[in-house]
C-alpha positions as CSV (number, residue, x, y, z in Angstrom):
1,M,35.1,-36.5,35.7
2,Q,38.2,-34.7,34.3
3,D,35.9,-32.5,32.0
4,W,33.8,-31.6,35.1
5,L,36.8,-30.9,37.2
6,R,38.4,-28.6,34.5
7,Q,35.0,-26.7,34.2
8,Q,34.9,-26.2,38.0
9,L,38.4,-25.1,38.4
10,A,38.0,-22.6,35.4
11,A,34.8,-21.3,37.2
12,L,36.8,-20.7,40.4
13,E,39.4,-18.9,38.5
14,A,37.0,-16.7,36.8
15,A,35.4,-15.9,40.1
16,G,38.8,-15.0,41.6
17,L,38.3,-17.9,44.1
18,F,40.9,-20.2,42.9
19,R,43.5,-21.6,45.5
20,D,46.7,-22.8,43.7
21,P,48.4,-25.8,45.6
22,S,51.7,-24.6,44.4
23,D,51.3,-21.4,46.5
24,A,52.1,-23.6,49.4
25,E,55.7,-23.3,48.2
26,A,55.9,-19.6,48.3
27,R,57.8,-19.6,51.8
28,A,60.7,-21.5,50.3
29,M,60.8,-19.4,47.1
30,L,60.7,-16.1,49.0
31,S,63.3,-17.3,51.4
32,E,65.6,-17.8,48.5
33,S,64.9,-14.7,46.5
34,S,64.3,-11.9,49.1
35,S,67.2,-9.6,49.9
36,Q,65.6,-9.1,53.5
37,P,64.7,-11.8,56.2
38,L,61.3,-13.2,55.4
39,I,58.6,-12.2,57.7
40,D,55.8,-14.6,58.4
41,A,52.5,-12.7,58.8
42,C,50.2,-15.5,57.6
43,S,50.7,-18.6,59.7
44,N,49.0,-19.2,63.1
45,D,52.4,-19.8,64.8
46,Y,51.7,-16.8,67.2
47,L,54.5,-17.6,69.8
48,G,57.0,-19.0,67.3
49,L,56.9,-22.4,68.7
50,A,56.4,-24.2,65.5
51,E,59.8,-23.2,64.2
52,T,61.4,-25.3,67.0
53,L,63.8,-27.6,64.8
54,V,64.3,-31.4,65.4
55,S,67.4,-32.0,67.4
56,R,68.9,-34.5,69.8
57,E,67.2,-32.5,72.5
58,T,63.7,-32.9,70.8
59,L,64.3,-36.4,70.0
60,E,65.6,-37.6,73.3
61,P,62.1,-37.5,75.0
62,L,60.7,-39.6,72.5
63,L,63.0,-42.7,73.0
64,G,61.2,-45.7,74.1
65,S,57.8,-44.5,72.9
66,R,55.8,-46.1,70.2
67,V,55.6,-44.6,66.7
68,G,52.0,-45.6,66.2
69,S,49.1,-46.4,68.3
70,G,47.7,-49.2,66.1
71,A,44.0,-48.6,66.7
72,S,41.4,-46.3,67.9
73,R,41.2,-45.3,71.5
74,L,38.3,-47.6,71.8
75,V,40.0,-50.6,70.3
76,Q,43.2,-50.7,72.5
77,G,44.8,-47.5,71.1
78,T,45.3,-45.8,74.3
79,F,48.7,-45.3,75.9
80,P,50.3,-43.5,78.8
81,E,51.6,-40.7,76.5
82,Q,48.0,-39.8,75.4
83,I,46.6,-39.8,79.0
84,S,49.6,-37.6,80.3
85,L,48.8,-35.0,77.5
86,E,45.2,-35.0,78.1
87,Q,45.7,-34.4,81.7
88,A,48.2,-31.5,81.0
89,L,45.6,-30.0,78.7
90,A,42.8,-30.1,81.3
91,D,45.0,-28.7,83.9
92,W,46.1,-25.9,81.8
93,C,42.6,-24.9,80.8
94,G,41.3,-25.4,84.4
95,F,39.1,-28.5,83.8
96,E,38.8,-32.0,85.1
97,A,39.5,-33.8,81.9
98,S,40.1,-33.6,78.2
99,L,40.1,-35.8,75.2
100,L,42.5,-35.5,72.3
101,T,41.3,-35.4,68.7
102,A,43.1,-35.4,65.3
103,G,42.5,-31.6,65.1
104,A,40.3,-28.8,66.4
105,F,38.2,-29.3,63.3
106,A,37.6,-33.0,64.3
107,A,37.0,-31.7,67.9
108,N,34.1,-29.5,66.7
109,L,32.7,-32.2,64.4
110,G,32.8,-34.6,67.5
111,V,31.6,-32.4,70.4
112,I,28.8,-30.5,68.7
113,P,26.8,-33.5,67.3
114,A,27.5,-35.5,70.4
115,L,25.8,-32.9,72.6
116,C,23.2,-31.5,70.2
117,S,20.7,-33.9,69.2
118,P,17.7,-33.6,67.0
119,G,15.2,-31.6,69.0
120,S,17.8,-29.4,70.4
121,L,18.4,-25.8,69.6
122,V,22.0,-24.7,68.7
123,V,22.8,-21.0,68.5
124,S,25.8,-20.1,66.4
125,D,27.6,-16.9,65.7
126,A,27.4,-16.0,62.0
127,L,31.4,-15.8,61.8
128,N,32.0,-19.2,63.4
129,H,34.6,-21.3,61.9
130,A,33.9,-23.9,59.3
131,S,34.3,-26.8,61.6
132,I,31.5,-25.4,64.0
133,V,29.1,-24.7,60.9
134,D,29.8,-28.4,59.8
135,G,29.4,-29.6,63.3
136,C,26.0,-27.8,63.6
137,R,24.8,-29.2,60.4
138,L,25.5,-32.7,61.5
139,T,23.3,-32.3,64.7
140,R,20.0,-32.4,62.7
141,A,18.9,-29.8,65.4
142,Q,17.4,-26.4,65.0
143,V,20.2,-24.3,64.3
144,V,20.0,-20.4,64.6
145,V,22.7,-18.2,63.3
146,T,22.9,-14.8,65.0
147,P,24.7,-11.7,63.9
148,H,28.3,-11.6,65.0
149,L,28.8,-11.0,68.6
150,D,25.0,-10.0,69.0
151,L,24.2,-10.9,72.6
152,A,20.6,-9.6,72.2
153,A,19.9,-11.8,69.3
154,I,21.3,-14.9,71.1
155,E,19.1,-14.3,74.1
156,S,16.0,-13.7,71.7
157,A,16.8,-17.1,70.1
158,L,17.0,-18.8,73.6
159,R,13.8,-17.0,74.7
160,R,11.7,-18.3,71.7
161,R,12.7,-22.0,72.1
162,S,10.5,-24.6,73.5
163,P,11.1,-25.1,77.5
164,Q,11.6,-28.7,76.7
165,A,14.3,-28.3,74.0
166,P,18.0,-28.5,75.2
167,A,19.9,-25.5,73.9
168,W,23.6,-24.8,73.3
169,V,25.3,-21.6,72.4
170,V,28.7,-21.9,70.4
171,T,31.1,-19.4,69.8
172,E,34.8,-18.9,69.2
173,G,37.2,-17.2,71.8
174,L,39.2,-15.5,69.2
175,F,37.7,-15.2,65.7
176,S,40.1,-16.3,63.3
177,M,39.3,-14.0,60.6
178,D,38.2,-10.8,62.3
179,G,40.5,-11.2,65.3
180,D,37.8,-10.1,67.9
181,S,36.3,-11.9,70.8
182,P,32.8,-12.3,72.5
183,D,31.7,-11.0,75.8
184,L,32.0,-14.3,77.7
185,P,30.7,-13.1,81.0
186,G,27.6,-11.7,79.3
187,L,27.2,-14.9,77.2
188,R,27.5,-17.1,80.3
189,A,24.9,-14.9,82.1
190,V,22.3,-15.3,79.1
191,C,23.0,-19.1,78.9
192,D,22.5,-19.5,82.7
193,R,19.3,-17.3,82.5
194,Y,17.7,-19.7,79.8
195,G,19.4,-23.1,80.9
196,A,21.7,-23.3,77.9
197,G,25.1,-25.0,77.7
198,L,28.2,-22.9,76.4
199,I,30.7,-24.3,73.9
200,V,33.7,-22.2,73.2
201,D,36.3,-22.9,70.6
202,E,39.5,-21.5,71.9
203,A,41.7,-22.7,68.9
204,H,43.2,-19.2,68.4
205,S,43.0,-17.9,71.9
206,L,44.7,-20.8,73.6
207,G,48.4,-19.7,74.1
208,T,47.8,-16.3,73.2
209,L,45.2,-15.0,75.9
210,G,44.7,-15.6,79.7
211,P,47.0,-16.8,82.6
212,R,49.7,-19.0,81.3
213,G,48.0,-18.7,77.8
214,A,45.0,-20.7,79.1
215,G,42.5,-18.8,76.8
216,L,39.9,-16.2,76.8
217,A,37.6,-18.1,79.3
218,A,40.5,-18.2,81.8
219,Q,41.3,-14.6,81.1
220,Q,37.6,-13.4,81.7
221,G,36.9,-15.8,84.7
222,V,34.1,-17.6,82.9
223,R,33.1,-21.2,83.3
224,V,32.2,-23.0,79.9
225,D,30.7,-26.4,79.6
226,A,33.0,-27.5,76.8
227,L,36.3,-25.9,75.6
228,V,37.7,-26.8,72.2
229,G,41.4,-26.3,71.8
230,G,43.9,-26.4,69.1
231,L,47.4,-27.5,69.3
232,G,48.5,-26.4,65.7
233,K,48.6,-22.7,66.4
234,A,50.2,-21.2,69.4
235,V,51.4,-24.5,70.8
236,G,53.1,-25.1,67.5
237,A,52.3,-28.9,67.1
238,Q,49.3,-30.5,65.8
239,G,46.0,-32.0,67.0
240,G,43.1,-30.7,69.1
241,F,41.1,-31.6,72.1
242,V,37.9,-31.0,74.1
243,A,38.1,-30.1,77.8
244,G,35.4,-30.3,80.4
245,T,34.1,-32.5,83.1
246,R,34.9,-36.3,83.4
247,E,31.5,-37.1,82.5
248,L,31.8,-35.0,79.3
249,R,35.0,-36.8,78.4
250,T,33.3,-40.3,78.9
251,W,30.2,-39.2,76.8
252,L,32.5,-38.1,74.0
253,W,34.5,-41.3,74.3
254,N,31.2,-43.2,73.5
255,R,29.4,-40.6,71.1
256,A,31.9,-38.2,69.3
257,R,32.0,-40.0,66.0
258,S,35.2,-38.1,64.8
259,F,37.0,-39.5,67.8
260,V,35.3,-43.0,67.9
261,F,36.2,-43.8,64.3
262,S,39.8,-42.4,64.1
263,T,43.2,-43.9,64.8
264,A,44.5,-42.6,68.1
265,P,47.4,-40.2,67.9
266,S,50.9,-41.5,68.0
267,P,52.2,-41.9,71.4
268,A,55.7,-40.6,70.4
269,F,54.2,-37.4,69.0
270,C,52.1,-37.1,72.1
271,R,55.4,-36.7,74.1
272,L,56.7,-34.2,71.7
273,V,53.3,-32.2,72.0
274,L,53.5,-32.3,75.7
275,G,56.8,-30.5,75.6
276,Q,55.3,-27.9,73.3
277,V,52.4,-27.4,75.7
278,H,54.9,-26.7,78.5
279,R,56.8,-24.3,76.4
280,A,53.6,-22.5,75.6
281,Q,52.5,-22.3,79.2
282,A,56.0,-20.8,80.2
283,A,56.2,-18.3,77.2
284,E,55.0,-15.3,79.3
285,A,57.5,-13.0,77.8
286,A,56.6,-14.0,74.2
287,R,52.9,-13.4,75.1
288,Q,53.6,-9.9,76.3
289,R,55.6,-9.2,73.2
290,L,52.9,-10.6,71.0
291,S,50.3,-8.3,72.6
292,A,52.6,-5.3,72.2
293,L,53.4,-6.1,68.5
294,S,49.7,-6.7,67.8
295,G,48.9,-3.2,69.2
296,A,51.7,-1.6,67.4
297,L,50.9,-3.1,64.1
298,R,47.1,-1.8,64.4
299,A,48.3,1.6,65.4
300,A,50.7,1.8,62.4
301,L,48.2,0.8,60.0
302,L,45.3,3.0,61.3
303,A,47.8,5.9,61.3
304,R,48.2,5.3,57.5
305,G,44.4,5.3,57.0
306,I,44.4,1.5,56.1
307,P,41.0,0.0,56.7
308,L,40.9,-2.7,59.3
309,A,37.9,-5.2,59.4
310,V,37.8,-4.6,63.2
311,A,39.7,-1.6,64.5
312,A,38.9,-2.3,68.2
313,S,40.2,-5.9,68.3
314,T,43.3,-6.6,70.4
315,G,44.5,-10.2,69.5
316,P,47.3,-11.2,67.1
317,V,44.9,-11.4,64.0
318,V,44.8,-8.2,62.1
319,P,42.6,-8.2,59.0
320,V,43.0,-5.5,56.4
321,L,39.6,-5.1,54.6
322,L,40.0,-4.7,50.9
323,G,36.6,-5.8,49.4
324,S,37.2,-7.4,46.1
325,N,39.0,-10.7,45.5
326,E,41.1,-9.2,42.9
327,R,42.4,-6.4,45.2
328,A,43.2,-8.8,47.9
329,M,45.1,-11.0,45.6
330,R,47.2,-7.9,44.2
331,A,47.9,-6.8,47.8
332,M,49.1,-10.3,48.7
333,A,51.6,-10.2,45.7
334,V,52.9,-6.7,46.6
335,L,53.7,-7.9,50.2
336,R,55.3,-11.1,48.9
337,A,57.5,-9.1,46.5
338,R,58.8,-7.3,49.6
339,G,59.5,-10.6,51.6
340,I,56.3,-10.6,53.6
341,L,54.2,-13.6,53.8
342,A,50.6,-12.5,54.0
343,Q,47.4,-14.4,52.9
344,A,44.5,-13.1,50.8
345,I,41.4,-14.4,52.4
346,R,38.4,-14.6,50.1
347,P,34.8,-16.2,50.1
348,P,33.5,-18.7,51.3
349,T,36.1,-18.2,54.3
350,V,34.7,-14.7,54.5
351,P,31.4,-13.1,53.2
352,A,31.3,-12.0,49.7
353,G,32.7,-8.5,49.3
354,A,34.8,-8.9,52.5
355,A,38.1,-10.2,51.0
356,R,41.0,-9.2,52.9
357,L,44.7,-9.5,53.8
358,R,44.7,-11.5,57.1
359,L,47.9,-10.6,58.9
360,T,48.8,-12.6,62.0
361,V,51.5,-11.2,64.4
362,H,54.3,-13.4,65.8
363,A,56.0,-13.0,69.0
364,N,59.4,-13.8,67.4
365,W,59.3,-11.1,64.6
366,P,62.3,-8.8,64.1
367,D,62.3,-5.4,65.5
368,D,61.6,-3.9,62.1
369,A,58.7,-6.0,61.3
370,V,55.8,-3.7,62.2
371,V,57.4,-0.9,60.2
372,R,58.1,-3.1,57.0
373,I,54.7,-4.6,57.0
374,A,52.8,-1.3,57.5
375,Q,54.8,0.3,54.8
376,A,54.2,-2.6,52.4
377,V,50.5,-2.7,53.1
378,E,50.2,1.0,52.4
379,V,51.8,0.5,49.1
380,A,49.6,-2.6,48.5
381,C,46.3,-0.8,49.3
382,A,47.3,2.1,47.0
383,S,48.0,-0.3,43.9
């Protein structure tokens, strides 16, 4: 086994695709060595809520709650803290009910196979997250992958299906690598025309878009059949959930394998997450600043002639397209030398030849962050 592992790791390095676990320590090392304040332009902590430090204030609400649930939800692992958090999440997103999962990845692995059985048709965007891809594979259904944001291709796939086959369309609310969003009203109209269900993964749009940060569907006034949310991004905590009708929650309780066979989340942690959810809902000023900084960074990069993967996108994900894996790695090193944490994204996360710097905007950046990042990226792209 060791020989095989060494060979495989060497092959990754030769292809420029190796991910070094020690790279996770870059934040601490840069904080100690940089002469300027470190700028986080790589994490998904869009509102800065993950930086909340543990204190007496954060610990006090946890007093009297259990550390662990002791079992899965189906085996007496349910406690009032989980129920309260689920109802708060459902109310936030405008649904009757929601169901907590270990993460947004587990949510997609649970909801998609639970709804899309063999004999169904699943239409999935070509740039959907790996969790959606894996969820589709687990369905054993007919899966049609359509070009990114191509509404006509989605309609064509639905039109060609057997009238007896149930159909589902799966997309993201804010695509995590390109930073763009689908036309949900148009997508809803197509789904209704052909009797298809609509699943939207709002992992990156929850907290950043819509009224009180309720996501893209809320922003565009679109009803979706199942909404997947993540709590480890703008909410600044951990976990995921699926929101929908009470019947959907009950079905997932019975059939979502990633939920059924997982230990229930910690009741104490659910109290902590509930506080983070309330902070995210109330963070309107931070959302406005996030939007302004996102626009300012795009404008600054475009003014320098820096190629963006999607120049017309408006969210907090700003991808700088570099092409080769080696060029993306060099650019990442240049930014880190200037005290800026930015991540080189390479295949298989993005298509071959589409390696990039994925810059994520944070509402709590210092005032000079946009200028520092744009200047550093200009130098990095020239190297």
